[in-house]
C-alpha positions as CSV (number, residue, x, y, z in Angstrom):
1,M,-19.3,-7.3,-32.3
2,T,-16.3,-5.2,-31.1
3,R,-17.8,-5.2,-27.7
4,V,-17.4,-9.0,-27.3
5,F,-14.3,-9.0,-28.9
6,S,-12.9,-6.4,-26.2
7,R,-13.9,-8.7,-23.7
8,L,-12.7,-11.9,-24.9
9,S,-9.4,-10.1,-25.4
10,S,-9.0,-9.0,-22.0
11,L,-10.2,-12.4,-20.6
12,L,-7.6,-14.1,-22.9
13,L,-4.9,-11.6,-21.4
14,G,-5.8,-12.3,-17.8
15,T,-6.1,-16.1,-18.7
16,T,-2.9,-16.3,-20.3
17,L,-1.0,-14.2,-17.3
18,A,-2.2,-16.0,-14.7
19,L,-1.3,-19.7,-16.5
20,S,2.0,-18.3,-17.1
21,V,2.5,-17.2,-13.5
22,A,0.6,-20.6,-12.2
23,T,3.2,-22.7,-14.4
24,A,6.2,-20.7,-13.4
25,G,7.2,-22.6,-10.6
26,D,10.6,-21.7,-9.8
27,G,11.1,-19.2,-12.6
28,E,12.0,-15.6,-12.6
29,L,8.6,-14.3,-12.7
30,Q,7.4,-16.0,-9.5
31,K,10.4,-14.9,-8.0
32,I,9.9,-11.8,-8.6
33,M,6.2,-11.8,-7.4
34,K,7.2,-13.2,-4.2
35,K,10.1,-11.0,-3.4
36,R,7.6,-7.9,-3.9
37,G,4.9,-9.1,-2.4
38,L,3.0,-9.3,-6.1
39,T,-0.2,-10.9,-6.8
40,E,-1.7,-12.2,-10.4
41,H,-3.9,-9.2,-10.4
42,D,-1.0,-6.8,-10.0
43,V,1.0,-8.5,-12.7
44,I,-2.3,-8.5,-15.1
45,R,-2.2,-4.9,-14.4
46,A,1.2,-4.0,-15.0
47,A,1.3,-5.6,-18.4
48,K,-1.7,-3.4,-19.5
49,T,0.4,-0.6,-18.8
50,Y,3.5,-1.6,-19.9
51,L,5.0,0.0,-23.1
52,P,7.9,-2.1,-24.5
53,T,11.1,-0.1,-25.3
54,G,10.4,2.2,-28.6
55,G,6.9,1.3,-27.9
56,R,3.9,3.7,-28.8
57,D,0.8,4.9,-26.5
58,E,-2.5,4.6,-28.0
59,F,-3.9,7.9,-26.5
60,V,-2.0,11.1,-25.8
61,V,-3.4,13.0,-22.8
62,F,-2.9,16.8,-22.2
63,S,-3.2,17.8,-18.3
64,S,-3.5,21.3,-17.0
65,G,-0.5,22.2,-14.9
66,G,-2.3,24.3,-12.6
67,Q,-0.2,26.8,-10.7
68,S,2.8,26.4,-12.9
69,G,1.1,27.6,-15.7
70,Q,2.3,24.8,-18.3
71,I,0.8,22.1,-19.8
72,M,1.9,18.2,-19.5
73,V,1.6,16.0,-21.8
74,Y,1.9,12.0,-21.4
75,G,0.6,8.7,-22.6
76,V,-2.2,6.4,-22.1
77,P,-1.9,3.4,-20.9
78,S,1.5,3.8,-20.1
79,M,1.2,7.2,-18.1
80,K,5.1,8.2,-19.1
81,I,5.2,11.8,-19.1
82,L,6.4,13.1,-22.8
83,K,6.4,16.9,-22.6
84,F,5.6,19.8,-20.6
85,I,4.4,22.8,-23.0
86,A,5.4,26.2,-21.8
87,V,2.1,28.4,-21.8
88,F,1.8,30.8,-19.1
89,T,5.1,31.1,-17.8
90,P,8.8,31.4,-18.6
91,E,10.1,28.0,-18.9
92,P,14.3,28.2,-19.6
93,W,15.1,24.4,-20.8
94,Q,12.9,25.5,-24.2
95,G,14.4,29.2,-23.5
96,Y,10.7,29.6,-23.7
97,G,10.1,33.8,-22.2
98,F,13.9,34.3,-22.4
99,D,14.6,34.6,-26.4
100,E,12.8,37.5,-28.0
101,D,10.7,35.8,-30.0
102,S,8.8,33.6,-27.1
103,K,9.0,36.7,-25.3
104,K,6.5,38.4,-27.8
105,V,3.9,35.9,-27.2
106,L,4.1,36.1,-23.3
107,R,4.0,39.6,-23.8
108,E,0.6,39.6,-25.4
109,G,-0.4,38.4,-22.4
110,N,-0.3,41.6,-20.6
111,I,-3.2,43.0,-18.9
112,R,-3.4,46.8,-18.7
113,G,0.3,47.3,-19.5
114,R,1.5,45.2,-16.6
115,E,3.6,42.4,-17.4
116,I,2.1,39.0,-16.1
117,N,4.7,36.2,-15.9
118,W,2.7,33.5,-14.2
119,G,-0.6,31.5,-14.8
120,D,-2.8,28.9,-13.2
121,T,-4.1,27.1,-15.8
122,H,-7.3,24.9,-15.4
123,H,-9.4,23.4,-18.5
124,P,-7.4,22.2,-21.7
125,A,-9.5,21.8,-24.9
126,L,-9.2,20.7,-28.1
127,S,-9.9,21.6,-31.5
128,E,-13.1,19.7,-32.7
129,K,-14.8,19.3,-36.7
130,D,-18.2,17.9,-36.1
131,G,-17.7,17.9,-32.4
132,K,-15.0,15.4,-32.7
133,Y,-11.2,16.0,-32.0
134,D,-8.9,17.0,-35.0
135,G,-5.8,17.0,-33.3
136,R,-5.1,20.1,-34.6
137,W,-5.0,23.0,-32.0
138,L,-5.2,23.0,-28.0
139,A,-6.7,25.9,-26.0
140,I,-6.2,26.6,-22.4
141,N,-7.2,28.9,-19.8
142,D,-5.6,30.9,-17.2
143,K,-7.8,31.3,-14.1
144,A,-5.6,34.3,-12.3
145,N,-5.5,36.5,-15.1
146,P,-8.0,35.9,-17.4
147,R,-6.5,34.6,-20.6
148,I,-7.1,32.0,-23.0
149,A,-3.9,30.4,-24.9
150,I,-3.4,28.6,-28.4
151,I,-0.9,26.0,-28.7
152,D,0.0,24.6,-32.5
153,L,0.0,20.7,-32.5
154,K,2.2,20.7,-35.0
155,D,4.5,21.4,-32.8
156,F,3.3,21.4,-29.4
157,E,4.0,25.2,-29.2
158,T,2.6,28.5,-27.9
159,K,1.4,30.7,-30.5
160,Q,-0.6,33.1,-29.0
161,I,-2.0,34.6,-25.7
162,V,-5.3,36.5,-25.6
163,A,-6.3,38.4,-22.5
164,N,-10.0,38.9,-21.6
165,P,-10.4,43.2,-21.3
166,V,-13.8,42.6,-19.0
167,F,-13.1,39.7,-16.6
168,K,-10.7,40.1,-13.6
169,S,-10.9,35.9,-13.2
170,A,-11.9,33.2,-15.6
171,H,-12.5,29.6,-14.3
172,G,-14.9,28.4,-17.3
173,G,-13.0,28.2,-20.0
174,A,-11.4,26.9,-22.5
175,F,-14.4,25.1,-24.2
176,F,-14.6,25.0,-27.8
177,T,-17.7,25.0,-29.9
178,P,-18.4,21.6,-32.2
179,N,-16.5,22.9,-35.5
180,S,-14.1,25.4,-33.4
181,K,-15.8,28.4,-34.7
182,Y,-15.5,29.8,-31.2
183,I,-14.0,28.8,-27.5
184,I,-15.9,29.9,-24.3
185,E,-14.4,31.6,-21.5
186,A,-16.8,32.0,-18.9
187,C,-16.1,34.9,-15.8
188,Q,-15.9,33.5,-12.4
189,Y,-15.7,36.2,-9.7
190,A,-17.8,39.2,-10.7
191,A,-16.0,42.5,-11.4
192,P,-16.9,45.8,-12.9
193,F,-16.1,45.7,-16.5
194,D,-14.9,49.0,-16.7
195,N,-11.6,49.0,-14.6
196,N,-12.8,51.5,-12.3
197,Y,-13.3,51.5,-8.6
198,H,-16.9,50.8,-7.4
199,P,-17.7,50.4,-3.7
200,I,-18.5,46.6,-2.9
201,E,-22.0,47.9,-1.5
202,E,-22.6,48.5,-5.5
203,Y,-22.5,45.0,-6.0
204,K,-25.5,44.3,-7.7
205,E,-25.9,47.4,-10.0
206,T,-22.0,47.8,-11.0
207,Y,-20.3,44.1,-10.7
208,R,-21.0,42.1,-13.4
209,G,-20.5,38.3,-14.6
210,G,-20.3,36.8,-17.9
211,V,-19.3,34.4,-20.9
212,T,-16.9,35.5,-23.9
213,L,-17.4,34.1,-27.2
214,W,-13.7,34.2,-28.6
215,N,-13.7,34.1,-32.7
216,F,-11.1,31.4,-33.8
217,D,-9.7,30.8,-37.1
218,S,-9.1,26.9,-37.3
219,K,-6.9,27.4,-40.4
220,K,-4.6,30.0,-39.2
221,G,-5.0,29.0,-35.5
222,R,-5.6,32.5,-34.3
223,I,-8.1,34.1,-31.7
224,N,-9.9,36.7,-34.0
225,K,-10.5,39.6,-31.4
226,D,-12.5,42.0,-33.3
227,K,-15.1,39.1,-34.0
228,S,-15.2,38.2,-30.6
229,F,-18.4,39.4,-28.0
230,V,-19.0,39.0,-24.4
231,L,-22.6,38.2,-23.0
232,E,-23.1,40.1,-20.1
233,L,-24.5,38.2,-17.1
234,P,-25.8,38.6,-13.8
235,P,-22.9,38.8,-10.9
236,Y,-23.5,35.3,-10.0
237,M,-20.2,33.6,-10.2
238,Q,-20.2,31.4,-13.5
239,D,-18.4,28.5,-13.6
240,L,-17.5,25.6,-16.3
241,S,-19.2,25.6,-19.6
242,D,-19.8,23.2,-22.0
243,A,-21.4,24.2,-25.9
244,G,-24.1,22.4,-27.7
245,K,-23.5,19.6,-30.5
246,G,-26.0,17.7,-32.4
247,A,-29.3,18.7,-31.2
248,S,-28.3,21.6,-29.1
249,Y,-26.2,23.2,-31.7
250,G,-25.5,26.8,-31.1
251,W,-26.1,27.0,-27.8
252,G,-23.9,27.1,-24.6
253,F,-24.5,26.2,-21.0
254,T,-22.8,28.0,-18.4
255,N,-23.5,26.9,-14.4
256,S,-23.2,29.6,-11.7
257,F,-22.7,30.0,-7.9
258,N,-23.4,32.6,-5.6
259,T,-27.0,33.3,-6.9
260,E,-27.3,34.9,-3.6
261,M,-24.8,37.4,-4.8
262,Y,-23.0,37.5,-1.5
263,T,-19.8,39.3,-0.8
264,G,-18.6,38.4,2.6
265,G,-17.3,40.3,5.4
266,I,-16.1,38.3,7.7
267,E,-13.4,41.0,9.0
268,V,-16.2,42.7,10.0
269,G,-18.4,40.2,11.9
270,M,-20.3,38.4,8.7
271,P,-20.9,35.0,8.2
272,P,-17.6,33.9,5.9
273,F,-18.2,33.8,2.1
274,E,-18.6,30.3,1.8
275,A,-21.5,30.3,4.1
276,G,-23.4,33.1,2.5
277,C,-22.9,32.1,-1.0
278,S,-24.6,28.6,-0.3
279,R,-27.8,29.3,1.5
280,N,-30.5,29.3,-1.8
281,D,-31.4,25.4,-2.6
282,T,-30.6,26.1,-6.2
283,D,-28.3,28.5,-8.4
284,F,-28.8,28.9,-12.1
285,L,-27.8,27.4,-15.4
286,H,-27.0,29.7,-18.1
287,V,-28.3,28.8,-21.2
288,Y,-27.7,31.2,-24.3
289,N,-27.9,30.9,-27.8
290,W,-24.5,31.9,-28.8
291,K,-25.5,31.5,-32.8
292,D,-28.0,34.1,-32.9
293,L,-26.0,36.2,-30.3
294,A,-23.0,36.4,-32.9
295,K,-25.1,37.8,-35.5
296,L,-26.5,40.2,-32.8
297,A,-22.8,41.4,-32.5
298,E,-22.9,42.2,-35.9
299,D,-24.7,45.1,-35.3
300,K,-23.4,48.4,-33.3
301,K,-27.1,48.2,-32.0
302,N,-26.9,45.8,-30.4
303,Y,-23.6,45.9,-28.2
304,K,-21.2,48.2,-26.1
305,M,-17.6,48.8,-26.6
306,I,-16.0,48.1,-23.2
307,N,-12.1,48.2,-23.3
308,G,-11.9,47.1,-27.0
309,I,-14.6,44.4,-27.1
310,K,-17.8,44.1,-27.6
311,V,-19.9,43.4,-25.0
312,I,-23.9,42.5,-25.6
313,P,-26.1,43.5,-22.5
314,I,-28.2,41.5,-21.0
315,S,-31.5,43.2,-21.9
316,V,-30.3,42.8,-25.5
317,A,-29.8,39.1,-25.3
318,V,-33.5,38.9,-23.5
319,A,-35.1,40.7,-26.0
320,H,-34.1,38.6,-28.7
321,N,-35.1,35.5,-26.8
322,D,-31.2,34.1,-26.7
323,L,-30.8,34.0,-22.7
324,F,-32.2,31.7,-20.3
325,L,-32.0,30.5,-16.6
326,I,-32.9,26.6,-15.2
327,P,-32.4,26.4,-11.5
328,E,-29.6,23.7,-10.7
329,P,-28.3,22.1,-7.6
330,K,-26.4,24.6,-5.2
331,S,-22.7,25.0,-5.9
332,P,-22.4,23.2,-9.0
333,H,-19.0,22.8,-10.8
334,G,-19.5,20.6,-13.9
335,V,-22.0,21.0,-17.0
336,D,-21.5,18.4,-19.7
337,V,-23.4,17.8,-22.7
338,S,-24.0,14.4,-24.2
339,P,-22.3,13.4,-27.8
340,D,-25.6,13.8,-29.4
341,G,-26.2,16.7,-27.8
342,E,-29.6,15.8,-25.7
343,Y,-28.8,15.7,-22.6
344,I,-27.3,17.8,-20.0
345,V,-25.7,16.9,-17.0
346,V,-25.2,19.0,-14.3
347,C,-23.2,18.0,-10.8
348,G,-23.6,20.1,-7.5
349,K,-20.9,20.0,-5.0
350,L,-23.5,19.9,-2.3
351,D,-25.9,17.5,-3.5
352,T,-25.6,14.0,-3.4
353,H,-27.4,13.8,-7.0
354,A,-26.7,14.0,-10.7
355,S,-29.2,16.2,-12.6
356,V,-29.8,15.3,-15.9
357,Y,-31.6,18.1,-17.7
358,K,-32.9,17.3,-21.4
359,W,-32.6,19.6,-24.5
360,S,-35.8,18.5,-26.1
361,K,-37.9,19.5,-22.5
362,I,-36.0,23.1,-22.5
363,K,-36.4,23.9,-26.2
364,K,-39.8,23.6,-26.2
365,L,-40.3,25.3,-23.1
366,I,-38.4,28.4,-24.5
367,A,-40.9,28.1,-27.5
368,D,-43.5,27.8,-25.5
369,K,-42.4,30.7,-23.5
370,K,-43.3,28.9,-20.4
371,Y,-41.3,30.4,-17.9
372,V,-41.8,30.4,-14.2
373,G,-40.8,33.4,-13.4
374,K,-37.8,36.2,-14.0
375,D,-34.8,37.1,-11.9
376,P,-33.7,40.4,-10.8
377,Y,-32.1,41.3,-13.9
378,G,-35.2,40.4,-16.4
379,I,-33.9,37.2,-17.3
380,P,-36.8,34.2,-17.9
381,I,-36.6,31.4,-15.7
382,L,-37.4,27.7,-17.1
383,G,-38.9,25.3,-14.4
384,M,-36.3,23.0,-13.1
385,K,-38.8,20.0,-12.8
386,E,-40.1,20.8,-16.6
387,S,-36.5,20.7,-17.7
388,L,-34.8,17.6,-16.3
389,H,-34.9,14.0,-17.7
390,G,-34.4,13.1,-14.0
391,Q,-32.2,12.8,-11.2
392,V,-30.1,10.2,-9.4
393,E,-28.0,9.8,-6.2
394,L,-24.8,9.1,-6.7
395,G,-22.8,9.8,-3.2
396,L,-20.8,12.8,-1.6
397,G,-19.4,15.9,-3.8
398,P,-20.2,15.0,-7.2
399,L,-18.0,17.3,-9.5
400,H,-17.6,16.4,-12.9
401,N,-18.6,14.1,-16.0
402,Q,-16.9,12.0,-18.9
403,F,-18.8,9.9,-21.4
404,G,-18.4,6.2,-22.3
405,K,-17.8,4.5,-25.7
406,H,-21.5,3.4,-25.1
407,W,-23.1,6.5,-24.3
408,K,-25.8,5.9,-26.8
409,D,-26.6,3.3,-23.7
410,G,-26.2,6.0,-21.2
411,E,-22.7,5.4,-20.2
412,I,-21.5,7.8,-18.1
413,Y,-18.4,8.6,-15.4
414,T,-18.8,11.0,-12.4
415,S,-16.1,12.0,-10.1
416,L,-16.8,12.3,-6.2
417,Y,-14.8,14.5,-4.3
418,V,-15.8,14.0,-1.0
419,D,-16.6,9.9,-0.9
420,S,-12.7,10.0,-3.0
421,Q,-14.6,7.7,-5.7
422,I,-15.0,7.2,-9.6
423,V,-19.4,6.4,-10.1
424,K,-20.2,4.3,-13.4
425,W,-24.0,5.3,-14.0
426,N,-26.3,5.6,-16.7
427,Y,-27.8,8.7,-17.5
428,K,-30.8,7.5,-19.6
429,D,-32.1,4.9,-16.8
430,L,-30.6,7.0,-13.9
431,K,-29.4,4.0,-12.2
432,V,-25.7,3.4,-10.7
433,L,-23.7,0.4,-12.2
434,D,-20.3,0.6,-10.0
435,K,-17.8,2.7,-8.0
436,V,-14.4,2.3,-7.5
437,N,-12.3,4.2,-4.9
438,V,-9.3,6.5,-5.9
439,H,-6.8,8.1,-3.8
440,Y,-7.9,10.9,-2.8
441,N,-10.6,13.6,-2.9
442,V,-11.0,13.4,-7.2
443,G,-11.6,16.6,-8.9
444,H,-12.0,16.2,-12.6
445,L,-11.4,12.9,-14.4
446,C,-10.5,12.7,-18.2
447,S,-11.6,9.7,-20.1
448,M,-10.4,8.8,-23.7
449,E,-12.0,11.7,-25.9
450,G,-14.9,11.7,-23.3
451,K,-15.8,15.0,-23.8
452,S,-16.3,14.9,-27.8
453,A,-18.9,13.6,-29.8
454,D,-17.0,10.3,-30.2
455,P,-16.3,9.1,-26.7
456,Q,-13.5,5.8,-27.1
457,G,-14.2,4.8,-23.8
458,K,-11.5,2.3,-22.4
459,Y,-9.8,4.3,-19.7
460,I,-10.5,6.8,-17.7
461,I,-8.2,8.9,-15.4
462,S,-9.1,10.3,-11.8
463,L,-7.2,13.5,-11.4
464,N,-6.8,13.5,-7.9
465,K,-6.2,16.3,-5.6
466,L,-4.3,14.9,-2.8
467,A,-1.7,11.5,-2.7
468,I,-1.4,11.4,1.3
469,D,0.5,7.9,1.8
470,R,0.3,7.0,-2.0
471,F,3.9,7.7,-2.8
472,Q,7.5,8.0,-1.5
473,N,7.7,11.1,1.1
474,V,9.6,14.2,-0.4
475,G,8.3,16.6,2.2
476,P,4.9,18.6,3.2
477,L,4.0,19.5,-0.4
478,H,2.9,16.3,-2.0
479,P,2.7,15.6,-5.5
480,Q,-0.7,15.1,-7.1
481,N,-1.8,11.6,-8.1
482,H,-3.5,10.9,-11.7
483,Q,-4.6,7.4,-11.8
484,L,-5.5,5.1,-14.4
485,I,-8.7,3.4,-14.1
486,D,-9.6,0.1,-17.1
487,I,-13.6,0.9,-17.7
488,S,-13.3,-1.8,-20.4
489,G,-15.0,-4.4,-18.5
490,K,-18.4,-4.4,-16.5
491,K,-16.4,-3.6,-13.4
492,M,-13.7,-0.6,-13.2
493,D,-10.2,-1.6,-12.3
494,L,-7.5,0.9,-11.0
495,L,-4.2,0.3,-12.6
496,Y,-1.7,2.8,-11.6
497,D,-1.1,5.6,-9.7
498,M,1.0,8.5,-11.4
499,P,2.7,11.0,-9.3
500,V,2.7,15.0,-10.5
501,P,5.3,17.1,-9.1
502,L,4.7,20.6,-11.3
503,G,1.6,22.3,-10.1
504,E,-2.0,21.0,-9.1
505,P,-3.4,19.6,-12.7
506,H,-7.2,20.5,-13.1
507,Q,-8.9,18.9,-16.3
508,A,-7.0,17.1,-18.8
509,V,-8.3,16.0,-22.6
510,A,-7.2,12.9,-24.4
511,I,-7.0,12.3,-28.1
512,R,-6.0,9.2,-29.9
513,A,-2.3,9.6,-30.8
514,S,-3.0,8.5,-34.2
515,K,-4.8,11.8,-34.9
516,L,-1.7,14.0,-33.9
517,H,1.1,14.7,-37.0
518,P,3.7,16.9,-35.0
519,E,6.6,17.7,-37.3
520,V,10.4,16.7,-36.2
521,R,11.9,19.5,-37.5
522,Y,11.1,23.2,-39.1
523,A,11.8,24.3,-42.8
524,M,15.0,26.5,-42.5
525,G,14.9,29.4,-41.0
526,T,11.3,29.2,-39.2
527,N,10.2,31.6,-36.4
528,T,8.5,29.1,-34.4
529,K,6.1,31.5,-33.1
530,T,4.7,33.0,-36.3
531,G,5.5,30.0,-38.6
532,K,7.1,32.0,-40.8
533,M,10.4,32.7,-42.1
534,H,12.4,34.7,-39.5
535,K,14.1,37.5,-40.5
536,G,17.0,36.7,-39.1
537,K,17.4,33.4,-40.9
538,T,21.2,32.5,-41.6
539,L,22.5,29.9,-43.3
540,A,26.1,28.6,-43.7
541,G,28.3,30.8,-45.1
542,Q,26.0,34.0,-44.5
543,E,27.8,34.5,-40.6
544,R,28.2,38.0,-39.9
545,I,28.9,40.5,-37.2
546,V,27.4,44.2,-38.3
547,R,27.7,47.1,-36.4
548,D,25.2,50.2,-36.3
549,G,26.1,52.9,-33.9
550,N,26.0,51.2,-30.9
551,K,24.1,48.4,-32.1
552,V,25.7,45.3,-33.1
553,T,23.6,42.4,-34.9
554,V,25.3,39.1,-34.9
555,Y,23.9,36.5,-37.6
556,A,24.8,33.3,-35.9
557,T,24.6,29.7,-37.0
558,L,25.2,26.4,-34.9
559,V,25.6,22.9,-36.1
560,R,27.8,20.0,-34.6
561,S,30.1,21.2,-33.0
562,H,30.7,24.5,-33.5
563,I,28.8,28.0,-33.3
564,N,29.8,30.5,-35.8
565,P,31.1,32.8,-35.1
566,E,32.9,32.0,-32.5
567,R,34.6,35.4,-31.3
568,I,32.7,38.1,-30.6
569,T,34.0,41.7,-29.5
570,V,31.6,44.6,-28.6
571,N,31.8,47.6,-26.4
572,K,30.6,48.4,-23.0
573,G,27.1,49.6,-23.4
574,D,26.2,48.4,-26.8
575,I,22.9,46.8,-27.8
576,V,23.5,43.2,-29.2
577,T,21.2,41.4,-30.9
578,M,21.9,37.7,-31.8
579,Y,20.3,35.7,-34.6
580,L,20.2,32.3,-34.2
581,T,19.8,29.6,-36.8
582,N,20.2,25.9,-35.9
583,L,21.4,24.1,-39.5
584,E,20.7,20.7,-38.5
585,R,18.3,18.2,-40.5
586,A,18.4,15.6,-38.4
587,E,15.6,14.6,-35.8
588,D,16.1,15.4,-32.6
589,E,19.2,17.4,-32.8
590,T,18.4,20.5,-30.7
591,H,21.0,22.8,-29.7
592,G,21.1,25.5,-26.5
593,F,22.7,28.7,-26.9
594,T,23.4,31.2,-23.5
595,V,26.1,33.6,-23.1
596,D,27.0,33.6,-19.6
597,N,26.3,35.9,-16.9
598,F,23.9,37.3,-19.3
599,D,20.3,36.1,-18.2
600,I,19.4,34.7,-21.5
601,H,19.1,31.5,-23.1
602,A,17.6,29.9,-26.5
603,S,16.5,26.2,-27.3
604,L,16.8,26.2,-31.3
605,E,15.3,22.6,-32.8
606,P,16.4,21.4,-36.5
607,G,15.5,24.2,-38.6
608,E,14.7,26.8,-36.0
609,T,15.7,30.5,-36.2
610,T,15.5,32.7,-32.9
611,T,16.3,36.1,-31.5
612,L,18.5,37.4,-28.5
613,K,18.8,40.5,-27.1
614,F,20.9,41.9,-24.3
615,K,22.7,44.9,-23.5
616,A,26.9,44.4,-23.0
617,D,26.6,46.4,-19.4
618,I,29.5,44.9,-18.1
619,E,33.0,44.9,-19.2
620,G,35.0,41.3,-19.1
621,V,35.3,38.0,-21.3
622,F,32.5,36.0,-21.1
623,P,32.0,32.3,-22.9
624,Y,29.1,31.4,-24.8
625,Y,28.2,27.6,-25.5
626,C,25.4,25.1,-26.3
627,T,23.6,24.1,-23.6
628,E,22.2,20.8,-24.9
629,F,24.7,17.8,-25.4
630,C,24.6,17.2,-28.9
631,S,27.7,15.1,-29.8
632,A,31.0,13.9,-29.2
633,L,32.4,17.4,-28.9
634,H,29.6,19.1,-27.0
635,L,31.9,20.4,-24.9
636,E,33.9,22.3,-27.5
637,M,31.0,24.1,-29.3
638,M,31.6,27.2,-27.7
639,G,32.9,30.8,-28.1
640,Y,33.6,34.0,-26.6
641,L,31.9,37.1,-26.0
642,M,34.5,40.1,-24.9
643,V,33.1,43.1,-23.9
644,K,35.6,46.2,-23.9
645,D,35.7,49.6,-22.2
646,P,35.7,52.1,-25.2
647,D,36.8,55.0,-22.4
648,K,39.9,52.9,-21.6
649,K,43.1,52.2,-22.7
650,Y,44.4,48.6,-22.9
651,V,47.9,47.4,-22.9
652,S,48.7,44.6,-25.1
653,A,49.9,41.6,-22.3
654,Q,51.9,40.5,-25.6
655,K,53.4,43.9,-25.7
656,L,54.3,44.3,-22.0
657,Q,55.6,40.7,-22.2
658,L,58.3,41.3,-24.7
659,I,59.2,45.1,-22.7
660,K,59.8,42.8,-20.0
661,L,62.1,40.4,-22.1
662,F,63.8,43.8,-23.3
663,N,64.3,44.9,-19.9
664,Q,65.9,41.7,-18.7
């Protein structure tokens, strides 16, 4: 009934708009259409994405920001950008990485004692309950520096960054298990776990891949490193992952490339890496029982401690029947489990087919111990043919999959990188249903809750790698192109192009806006990075300046339209700590704060307290002010930091003026 109603609604919208256009005569709409060269279909598409002033979108999308190290948030169907969430890199507007409290979060991501101030965000994931998005937490990985970050969707701020102590890169994350007990992070480029030098000639013996299962406390929204563990895997290049659900709950699936274990050497006349690591006809899908492995990780005899994290060796996982391999099309990229957990869809970049595996077949092969062999590391291999439900030819360069609202009937969508198309097909009947051209070279795609147990359909977003001629030329570096596609009808319809000018987005996830319940203000004095009361909380009337030797602590407040105190005098060489509290209760009354020339900045939302710290290492007078236009008297919201040299003797200008007058 709902399906019929949706179709009737779309038909009614189209008919009404077409009728309006046809009867407009010399009206304003027809004049605009004629002037801009618009068709009736253009107007209908515009109406489908138009959001009236003050309106709200049905869905919210969280997109990786690629090399920016951030997350981009926008609405669907309007495609209006709402926010950039600061994650792995400093972001000055939000003061992220400039105030002491956010610096602590960034410094959690240090690797081997080194500060890391950029990240390559790839795959955001929403926390789940029974496989359905609950709108509470967001996780994302950093491929370049193997880390996972946790974002609280109560305020859309990063709360935790965890560095992987054994991986050197991690593309295959972040992926929640259905009840958010674990976050899966798969290694990408194999390397020694021990951080020591090992020659490339010892690749097979000392280099390793792996999958990390980060234990997640969904109440606190924090990763518990002590309860997390790594599953050691062969030095194949592990790629993307997905967690089983429903029928396959408790299992994880991670694909790989370079089962050849090729190590390059183009500089010494060897074939280039891309040729050497794609010689085999198939690579391996890793199938592992994370639920059993988690129990094994509770017993010391089942793991090794490497760099402070538990590592379950391949031999232990195999001995307990918790790790298997299945051949898959070579150079695969995406692996996606159906909402009921019965089907696992894999696409190989160098194969024109999508391969659909069936969990019930895999489960039986495991139970019957029907293996076709073992890999060089002793991992049992299940037969590809025996594990498959079937294959279907989609086109050139299939990459990623998203499930539609009618997934029970087999509805699924796949991106075709080489063909620059999105294909709609049936993963049960193995039939292609429709294709639409995109612009250009699509990587990931994002349907509305399409990776959860409850896909919503309606729209799909094509995250294209190239824009070429789609937008105004802004120089050699082009924006990325996110294209919105209507999938509510029998045929897909491309609605909208959105330029993305900040890094290369990879994956995106979408959730119903009704599931998100962010706050509009904080309890007075909140440290927004911990969620607790800030030790520097300062209320009106409590402002003060405290000196302890060469350490000066300023307890300050900000409220329209003044900063208290407005005059601060310190000695050159003093270490100055400023606790700043925004006293506002009104929604959206943010205050910013900076001291000129000292490279510090804070953004304080209503009720927030934060910390700025700096050394007053230069003499002079330095204005400080609110950086966020907050009121009619915004320009007057300022004060002076005066830094004097304690070794100098200063003569009063007023006294000099009096002496001058007296001498006259």
